[in-house]
C-alpha positions in Angstrom: -2.0 -34.3 -31.8 -3.9 -33.5 -28.2 -4.1 -30.0 -27.4 -2.1 -28.4 -24.9 -3.3 -27.3 -21.5 -1.9 -24.1 -21.3 -1.3 -21.4 -23.8 1.5 -18.6 -23.4 0.9 -15.9 -25.2 3.4 -14.0 -25.7 3.5 -11.0 -27.5 7.3 -9.6 -29.0 8.2 -6.1 -30.6 11.8 -5.3 -31.1 12.1 -7.6 -27.6 15.8 -9.0 -28.8 17.2 -7.2 -25.1 15.2 -10.2 -22.6 13.6 -12.3 -24.8 16.3 -15.0 -24.4 15.4 -15.1 -21.1 11.8 -14.9 -21.4 11.7 -17.7 -23.3 13.9 -20.1 -21.5 12.2 -18.9 -18.4 8.9 -20.7 -20.2 10.5 -23.8 -21.1 11.9 -24.5 -17.5 8.5 -24.7 -16.0 8.2 -27.5 -14.2 4.0 -27.8 -15.8 5.4 -29.3 -19.3 1.9 -29.3 -21.2 2.3 -26.0 -22.9 2.4 -24.3 -26.0 4.1 -20.8 -26.1 2.3 -18.7 -28.7 5.0 -16.1 -29.9 3.5 -13.4 -32.1 5.9 -11.3 -33.7 4.3 -7.6 -34.1 6.6 -6.3 -36.8 9.9 -6.3 -35.0 13.2 -4.9 -36.7 15.8 -6.2 -34.5 17.2 -9.9 -34.1 13.4 -10.9 -31.8 12.4 -13.5 -35.3 16.3 -14.9 -35.1 16.3 -15.7 -31.8 13.2 -17.3 -31.4 13.9 -19.5 -34.0 17.3 -20.4 -32.2 15.1 -22.5 -30.2 14.4 -25.7 -31.1 11.2 -26.8 -29.0 8.5 -28.2 -30.0 5.8 -26.3 -28.1 6.7 -23.2 -29.3 4.6 -21.6 -32.1 5.5 -18.2 -33.9 3.3 -16.6 -35.8 4.4 -13.2 -37.4 2.3 -10.1 -37.6 2.0 -8.3 -41.3 3.3 -5.2 -40.0 3.0 -3.1 -36.3 -0.2 -3.8 -35.6 -0.1 -3.0 -31.9 -0.2 -4.5 -28.6 -4.1 -4.3 -28.0 -5.2 -6.3 -31.4 -1.9 -8.7 -31.0 -3.4 -10.0 -27.8 -6.9 -10.7 -28.9 -5.4 -12.1 -32.3 -3.2 -14.5 -29.4 -7.1 -15.5 -28.1 -8.3 -16.1 -31.5 -4.9 -18.6 -32.1 -4.4 -19.6 -28.8 -5.0 -23.6 -28.0 -5.0 -24.6 -24.3 -7.8 -24.4 -21.9 -6.1 -21.8 -19.7 -4.4 -18.5 -21.2 -1.3 -17.7 -19.2 0.1 -13.8 -20.3 3.8 -13.3 -20.6 5.4 -10.4 -21.9 9.4 -10.9 -23.9 11.3 -8.7 -21.0 10.1 -10.8 -18.0 11.0 -14.0 -16.4 8.2 -16.6 -15.2 9.7 -18.3 -12.0 9.6 -22.3 -12.7 6.7 -23.4 -10.6 4.4 -20.4 -12.1 2.0 -22.7 -14.1 1.9 -25.6 -11.7 1.0 -23.6 -9.4 -1.8 -21.5 -11.3 -3.3 -24.4 -13.4 -3.9 -26.4 -10.0 -5.4 -23.3 -8.3 -7.6 -22.9 -11.6 -8.5 -26.4 -11.6 -9.1 -26.6 -7.8 -11.8 -23.2 -8.0 -13.6 -23.9 -10.6 -15.8 -20.8 -9.4 -12.1 -18.4 -10.5 -11.9 -17.4 -13.6 -8.4 -15.5 -13.2 -6.1 -16.3 -11.1 -2.3 -13.8 -10.8 0.5 -14.0 -8.2 2.7 -11.6 -7.0 5.5 -9.7 -9.0 9.3 -8.7 -7.6 10.3 -6.1 -10.2 13.7 -6.1 -11.7 15.7 -3.0 -13.4 17.0 -3.1 -16.6 19.9 -4.5 -15.5 18.6 -7.8 -13.7 18.9 -6.7 -10.2 15.8 -7.2 -8.1 14.7 -3.7 -6.9 11.5 -4.4 -4.8 8.1 -5.5 -5.0 4.8 -3.2 -6.0 2.7 -2.1 -3.5 -0.5 -2.8 -4.6 0.0 -5.7 -5.8 1.4 -7.1 -1.9 -1.8 -5.2 -0.5 -3.9 -7.0 -2.0 -4.0 -10.9 -1.3 -7.8 -11.9 -1.2 -10.3 -12.0 -4.4 -12.4 -9.7 -1.7 -9.4 -6.9 -1.4 -8.7 -7.1 -5.6 -13.0 -6.2 -5.9 -12.1 -3.4 -3.6 -8.9 -1.9 -5.1 -9.7 -2.4 -8.5 -12.0 0.9 -9.0 -9.5 2.8 -7.7 -6.3 1.4 -8.9 -4.4 -1.2 -11.1 -3.1 -4.2 -8.6 -2.4 -6.9 -10.5 0.6 -7.2 -12.9 -0.9 -8.3 -16.4 2.0 -10.8 -17.5 1.3 -12.6 -13.9 -1.9 -13.7 -14.7 -3.6 -17.0 -16.0 -7.4 -16.7 -17.4 -9.5 -19.7 -18.4 -10.0 -18.9 -22.7 -13.4 -19.0 -22.3 -13.5 -15.7 -20.6 -10.7 -14.3 -22.6 -12.6 -14.6 -25.6 -16.0 -13.3 -24.5 -14.5 -10.2 -23.0 -11.0 -9.5 -24.8 -9.0 -6.5 -24.8 -11.0 -3.0 -25.7 -8.4 -0.9 -28.4 -9.4 2.1 -26.5 -7.4 1.7 -23.9 -4.1 1.6 -25.0 -1.7 1.4 -22.2 -4.3 0.0 -19.8 -5.9 -2.6 -21.8 -5.5 -4.7 -18.6 -6.4 -3.2 -16.1 -9.5 -1.7 -18.2 -10.0 -6.1 -18.7 -10.2 -6.3 -14.4 -12.9 -3.5 -14.1 -15.2 -5.0 -16.8 -14.6 -8.6 -15.3 -15.1 -7.4 -11.9 -18.3 -5.2 -12.7 -19.9 -8.9 -13.8 -19.3 -10.7 -10.4 -16.3 -12.9 -11.7 -14.0 -14.1 -9.1 -10.4 -13.0 -9.4 -7.7 -14.4 -7.2 -4.2 -14.1 -6.3 -1.4 -16.8 -5.6 0.1 -14.7 -2.4 4.2 -15.7 -3.8 6.4 -14.4 -6.2 6.0 -16.2 -9.9 7.0 -13.7 -12.0 9.7 -11.2 -12.4 8.4 -8.3 -13.3 10.9 -6.0 -15.7 10.6 -2.2 -15.2 12.8 0.1 -17.1 12.4 3.4 -18.3 11.6 2.4 -21.7 9.3 -0.2 -20.7 5.4 0.4 -21.8 4.8 0.3 -17.8 7.1 3.3 -17.5 6.2 5.6 -20.6 4.4 8.3 -19.5 3.7 6.9 -16.0 4.5 10.3 -14.0 3.1 13.4 -12.6 0.6 15.0 -14.9 0.6 11.9 -17.6 -0.1 9.8 -15.1 -3.1 10.8 -13.5 -4.6 12.0 -16.6 -3.9 8.2 -17.6 -6.1 7.3 -14.7 -8.5 9.4 -15.3 -9.3 8.4 -19.2 -9.4 4.9 -18.1 -12.2 4.9 -15.4 -14.1 7.7 -18.0 -13.7 5.5 -21.1 -15.1 2.1 -18.7 -17.8 4.4 -17.1 -18.8 5.3 -20.7 -18.5 2.0 -22.1 -21.0 0.8 -19.3 -23.7 3.5 -19.9 -23.9 2.2 -23.1 -24.1 -1.3 -22.2 -26.7 -0.5 -19.8 -24.5 -2.1 -17.5 -24.8 0.2 -14.5 -24.6 -1.5 -11.0 -23.0 -1.1 -7.3 -19.4 -1.5 -9.5 -20.4 1.0 -11.8 -20.9 3.3 -8.8 -17.6 2.5 -7.0 -15.6 3.6 -10.2 -17.6 6.6 -10.8 -17.2 7.8 -7.1 -13.0 7.2 -7.8 -13.0 9.0 -11.3 -14.6 12.0 -9.3 -11.6 11.8 -6.5 -9.5 11.9 -9.7 -10.8 14.2 -11.3 -10.8 17.0 -8.1 -7.6 15.8 -7.4 -5.9 16.4 -11.0 -7.9 19.9 -10.7 -6.3 20.9 -7.1 -3.0 19.7 -8.1 -2.5 20.5 -11.6 -5.1 22.1 -13.4 -6.1 25.1 -11.4 -2.8 26.1 -10.3 -1.9 25.9 -14.1 -4.6 28.2 -14.9 -4.2 30.8 -12.4 -0.5 31.0 -13.2 -1.4 31.5 -16.9 -4.2 34.4 -16.0 -1.6 36.0 -13.9 0.7 36.1 -16.9 -1.8 37.4 -19.2 -3.2 40.0 -16.5 0.6 40.8 -15.0 2.5 41.0 -18.4 3.0 43.4 -20.6 1.9 42.1 -24.2 3.4 44.3 -26.3 7.0 43.5 -24.3 6.5 40.0 -24.7 5.5 39.7 -28.5 9.0 42.3 -29.1 11.0 40.3 -27.3 10.0 37.3 -29.0 10.0 38.7 -32.6 13.8 39.9 -31.7 14.5 36.1 -30.7 13.1 35.0 -33.9 14.4 37.8 -36.4 17.9 37.0 -34.5 17.8 33.2 -35.3 16.4 33.8 -38.9 19.9 35.1 -39.9 22.8 33.8 -37.1 24.2 30.3 -37.0 25.3 28.9 -33.6 26.0 25.5 -32.0 26.2 25.9 -28.9 23.4 26.3 -26.2 23.4 27.2 -22.5 20.1 27.6 -20.8 20.3 29.0 -17.1 17.2 30.4 -15.0 18.3 33.3 -13.3 21.0 36.3 -13.6 20.8 37.3 -10.2 23.9 37.0 -7.1 24.6 33.6 -6.0 27.1 30.8 -5.9 25.3 28.9 -8.5 24.7 31.7 -11.2 28.4 32.4 -10.8 29.7 29.0 -11.8 27.0 29.9 -14.6 28.8 32.5 -15.6 32.3 30.8 -15.6 31.1 28.2 -17.9 30.2 30.9 -20.1 33.6 32.5 -20.1 35.7 29.4 -20.2 33.8 28.3 -23.6 33.6 32.2 -25.0 35.6 31.7 -27.9 32.5 29.3 -29.1 30.2 32.1 -28.7 27.7 30.7 -27.4 23.7 31.7 -27.3 22.3 31.8 -23.6 18.9 31.9 -22.5 17.8 33.0 -19.3 14.9 31.3 -18.8 13.4 32.4 -14.9 12.0 35.5 -13.7 15.2 37.2 -11.6 15.0 40.0 -8.8 17.6 41.8 -10.3 20.3 41.5 -13.4 23.4 41.9 -11.0 25.4 38.8 -12.6 24.4 39.7 -16.7 26.9 41.9 -17.6 28.8 38.8 -16.7 27.0 36.8 -19.4 27.3 39.4 -21.9 30.8 39.7 -22.2 30.9 36.2 -23.6 27.8 35.3 -25.1 25.1 36.7 -26.8 22.3 36.7 -24.3 18.5 36.7 -24.3 16.6 37.0 -21.3 12.9 35.0 -22.6 11.0 34.2 -19.0 8.4 36.5 -20.2 7.8 34.6 -23.9 8.3 31.3 -22.1 5.6 31.6 -19.6 3.4 34.0 -21.6 0.4 31.6 -22.6 0.2 33.1 -26.2 4.0 32.6 -27.0 5.3 30.0 -24.8 4.5 26.9 -27.0 5.9 28.9 -30.2 9.2 29.8 -28.6 9.5 26.2 -27.8 9.0 25.3 -31.2 11.2 27.9 -32.5 14.4 27.3 -30.3 13.8 23.3 -30.8 13.7 23.7 -34.4 16.6 26.2 -34.6 18.8 24.0 -32.5 17.8 21.1 -34.3 18.6 22.4 -37.8 22.6 23.3 -37.1 25.4 21.4 -37.4 26.8 19.5 -35.0 24.6 21.2 -32.0 25.4 21.3 -28.3 23.5 22.3 -25.4 23.4 22.4 -21.3 21.1 23.4 -19.0 20.8 24.1 -15.0 17.7 24.0 -12.9 15.8 25.4 -15.8 12.3 23.5 -16.0 12.5 25.4 -19.8 15.3 23.2 -21.2 14.2 20.0 -19.4 10.8 20.3 -21.3 13.2 21.5 -24.6 14.6 18.0 -24.5 12.0 16.1 -25.5 11.8 18.2 -28.7 15.4 18.1 -29.7 16.5 15.7 -32.3 19.1 12.3 -31.1 21.7 14.2 -32.8 22.0 17.6 -30.6 24.3 16.6 -27.5 22.1 17.2 -24.3 23.9 18.1 -20.9 22.8 18.7 -17.7 24.5 20.4 -14.3 23.3 20.0 -10.7 24.6 21.3 -8.0 22.9 19.1 -5.8 20.8 16.1 -5.7 18.1 15.0 -2.6 17.3 11.4 -2.5 15.1 10.4 -1.3 12.8 13.3 0.2 12.4 15.1 -2.8 9.5 14.4 -5.4 11.2 16.5 -7.9 13.9 13.9 -9.2 11.5 11.8 -10.3 9.7 13.8 -13.2 13.4 13.9 -14.3 13.3 10.3 -15.1 12.3 11.1 -19.1 14.7 13.6 -19.0 18.0 11.4 -18.1 17.0 9.1 -20.3 17.9 11.8 -23.2 20.9 13.5 -21.8 24.1 12.5 -22.7 26.2 13.3 -20.1 25.2 14.9 -16.6 27.0 16.9 -15.2 27.6 17.1 -10.8 29.7 19.3 -8.7 29.5 17.3 -5.6 30.7 13.4 -5.2 28.1 13.1 -2.8 25.2 14.2 -4.9 26.6 11.2 -7.7 26.0 8.4 -5.0 22.7 10.2 -4.1 22.3 9.9 -8.0 23.1 6.7 -8.7 21.1 4.9 -5.6 17.9 7.1 -7.4 18.9 5.4 -10.8 18.9 2.2 -9.5 15.9 2.2 -7.2 13.9 3.3 -10.2 15.0 0.5 -12.9 17.3 3.3 -15.0 19.6 0.9 -16.7 23.5 1.2 -15.8 24.7 2.6 -18.6 22.8 5.9 -17.8 24.7 6.0 -14.5 27.8 5.9 -16.8 27.3 9.1 -18.2 27.4 10.9 -15.1 30.7 13.0 -14.5 32.0 15.3 -11.7 33.0 18.8 -12.6 34.4 20.5 -9.6 34.0 24.2 -8.9 36.9 26.3 -9.4 37.7 29.5 -7.2 40.6 32.3 -8.1 43.1 31.4 -5.1 45.3 34.4 -4.1 49.6 32.7 -5.3 50.3 33.9 -1.8 48.7 33.8 2.0 46.8 36.6 1.9 47.0 39.2 4.7 44.0 38.9 7.0 42.7 41.7 9.2 43.1 41.4 12.6 40.2 41.6 14.9 39.8 42.6 18.5 36.8 40.2 18.7 36.8 37.2 16.1 34.2 38.0 12.6 32.0 35.9 12.1 30.4 35.9 8.8 27.2 34.4 6.7 27.5 35.4 3.0 24.3 33.8 0.5 20.9 34.4 -0.1 18.1 33.7 2.6 16.3 30.9 0.7 14.7 28.5 3.1 17.2 25.6 2.5 20.3 28.4 3.6 18.1 28.5 6.9 19.9 31.9 8.1 17.8 32.2 11.0 20.3 29.5 12.6 23.1 32.6 11.4 21.1 34.6 13.6 20.0 32.3 16.6 24.1 31.8 16.8 25.0 35.1 17.4 22.1 35.5 19.5 23.5 32.9 22.0 26.9 34.4 21.7 25.7 37.1 22.8 24.6 36.1 25.4 27.2 33.7 26.5 29.4 36.9 26.3 31.8 35.1 23.3 34.3 37.6 22.3 32.5 37.7 18.4 31.0 40.3 15.9 28.9 39.1 13.2 28.0 40.2 9.6 25.5 38.8 7.6 26.5 39.6 3.5 22.9 39.1 0.9 19.6 40.3 0.1 17.6 38.9 3.5 14.3 39.9 2.3 11.7 39.5 5.1 13.2 36.1 6.1 15.0 37.9 9.1 13.5 40.9 11.2 16.6 43.0 11.8 15.5 44.9 14.4 15.5 42.1 16.1 19.6 41.7 15.9 20.9 44.9 16.7 24.6 43.0 17.5 24.7 41.8 14.0 25.6 43.6 10.9 23.5 43.3 7.9 25.5 44.4 4.7 22.9 43.4 2.0 23.6 42.4 -1.7 27.4 42.8 -2.4 28.3 42.8 -6.5 31.5 44.2 -6.1 34.5 41.5 -6.1 36.8 43.8 -4.1 34.5 44.5 -1.7 33.4 41.3 -1.3 37.0 40.1 -1.0 37.5 42.7 1.8 34.9 41.3 3.9 36.6 37.8 3.5 40.3 39.2 4.5 38.5 41.1 7.6 36.2 37.7 8.8 37.4 34.9 10.5 34.7 32.2 11.0 32.4 31.5 7.9 28.9 30.0 9.2 27.1 27.2 7.0 23.8 26.2 8.3 22.1 24.9 5.3 20.1 21.4 5.5 20.4 20.7 2.2 23.9 21.6 -0.3 25.9 20.3 -3.2 29.4 21.9 -2.0 28.9 26.0 -1.2 30.9 28.3 -3.2 31.1 30.4 0.1 33.1 27.7 1.6 35.4 28.1 -1.2 36.1 31.3 -1.2 37.0 31.4 2.7 39.3 28.9 2.6 40.7 31.3 -0.5 41.1 33.8 2.0 41.8 32.3 5.1 38.7 32.3 6.8 37.6 29.0 8.9 34.1 27.2 7.9 31.9 25.9 10.4 29.0 23.9 8.5 26.2 21.8 8.8 27.6 18.1 7.2 25.8 18.9 4.0 26.7 17.4 0.8 30.3 17.4 -0.2 31.2 19.1 3.1 32.5 16.5 5.4 35.0 15.9 2.0 36.5 18.8 2.4 36.2 20.4 5.9 38.3 18.2 8.6 37.5 19.0 12.1 40.7 21.0 13.2 42.5 20.6 9.8 40.9 22.9 7.7 37.6 24.1 9.6 34.7 22.5 11.7 31.2 20.1 10.9 29.0 19.5 13.0 27.6 16.3 13.9 23.8 16.8 12.7 21.7 19.6 10.4 19.1 19.6 13.5 18.5 23.2 14.0 19.1 23.2 18.0 22.0 20.8 17.8 23.4 23.0 15.0 23.1 26.4 17.4 25.1 24.4 20.6 27.5 22.9 18.4 28.4 26.2 16.2 28.4 28.4 19.5 30.5 26.1 21.0 33.0 25.7 18.1 33.1 29.7 18.1 33.6 29.9 21.4 36.9 27.9 21.6 37.8 29.3 19.0 37.8 32.7 20.4 39.8 31.3 23.0 42.7 29.7 20.5 43.4 32.3 18.3 46.7 29.7 17.6 44.7 27.2 16.4 42.4 29.7 13.8 45.4 31.0 12.4 46.9 27.0 11.8 43.6 26.1 10.3 43.2 29.5 8.2 46.7 28.4 6.7 45.8 24.8 6.2 42.8 25.7 4.4 44.3 28.2 1.9 46.3 25.5 0.9 44.3 23.2 0.4 42.0 25.7 -1.9 45.0 26.2 -3.6 46.2 22.2 -4.5 41.9 21.5 -4.9 39.6 24.2 -6.4 42.1 25.4 -9.4 40.4 27.0 -12.9 42.6 25.0 -15.1 40.7 21.2 -14.2 37.5 23.1 -14.2 38.4 24.5 -17.6 39.5 21.7 -19.4 36.7 19.5 -18.1 34.0 21.8 -19.9 36.1 22.0 -22.9 37.0 18.5 -23.4 33.0 17.7 -22.4 31.8 19.8 -25.5 34.7 18.3 -27.7 36.4 21.8 -28.2 
């Protein structure tokens, strides 16, 4: 029997989900002179059964004695290969029919080329094409590949075909786990050997959160990996006394990678840790840690809620409401962020056991211990359930919780595209049993994000919508009549709220002699120079519910000037008390606020245009009191129909199985 021209080297480890399609794509090649060398690396699923179901004589199955890992399996495959050329293939990818024909022809015609790759198109877990890989498309020629390789990998490993003699000479480096392909390209390039790329898509490259490509490839871990690959290559080159111009290209790139890592990750982390040590009372930290440890050692709970702050805010009120509707389950509530005050703390203490532990979690000497303590405790409790919202600590804790623990998070908004933080959430998404969104608009953005980042549809199916609620009066409230319309803003002065636009609207109304007065409720800090706006009443934070109720009863219009939101609680409160919302078109606002029906929405979030349009709305309403009365009543009726407590209560109880 003659030797095949090509050996297709395909390692397999628990690949049953995509393996059949991968094999079929090889057997369907227009070039037929090949052997398909499948090496099973100790699979525990049905991979071997799937392979055995094919009867093609070109298939050769080899089974490892247990799991020896990808790199050792690849090197074993190089030794076993019978072909002149070796084509790589992964068990979750798809080779297009003409791939081998075109790559064999290229290598036959260009003996100076030792390896040829191709462009790839990415597939997500569900088989949808999700676009190209930028570094792949940007490197078209051998020279461009040689220039890029010292900085970044630009070749998709399963797209390559190389000469067997070269593979036998170089082999894969077991010290470069997870980057064995890039290391091989580096060593080949250092020796001046020519790598080419066919500038067309010949492989569908599957990228999904569980794949080796995606594992750990985000943020700090990704940067560490890049630094390690280059450092290992450089050290190996020094041991082999192989120092040339390419070595210095990699060395320069390594220096830049290290500097970037220090600037972005290491230095800020060091400064934060130093600040914690210098500014935190260690006696308080160790005392809080001891109290937590002592309590957990003698009490049993199975419901755990993780929230960041105890301050006044819409999100914080929702968190308190969640704790209240689960009060009979005796939840443990952990506050993990540094709050400016404890204004809302009492709302939780009436319904749960509370631990305010940001100092413990962020102190260098206790942070890891507290993480381990809580993870161990939660894992040991029977039928443990957890929920977190806006808590960085909870996001990290998820990685330490056992699969038996029910995990969910609550999203008040979702910014995509444009928010890098959402990308760091991908590992968390894979662990969550459910994700709660308060807004339907945010759900659509999240599903788009899932698709674009190759997250399987099953995870999108875990997203649920639970809207917030508000206590709506039984009857339309008796409004306080003002000679001038009263316009209010209630909330925080965080950047996305853009409270300065409220002040600008007030200033413009004054300039135009519009019959309106303005009141800003909330801690403005230094965001607004109050002396610059003497015509605005600044009330400061309001904790008392009756005081806040009277503010709404005396108000005619509520302004929301944010550039991002989910669905503001202040709009719900305004509708419940007959106040007309005038808002930017953010989050779910356009779903609830209809112009001339339940309020007004600007056509844009552009600051200057928002000022112009909001001023126009206020002027129109001052001239038409009948219209504002009509909208006030319709808004109240809408709130009564759509923001009921029963749905909120029942949804959270059902979520946790209570």
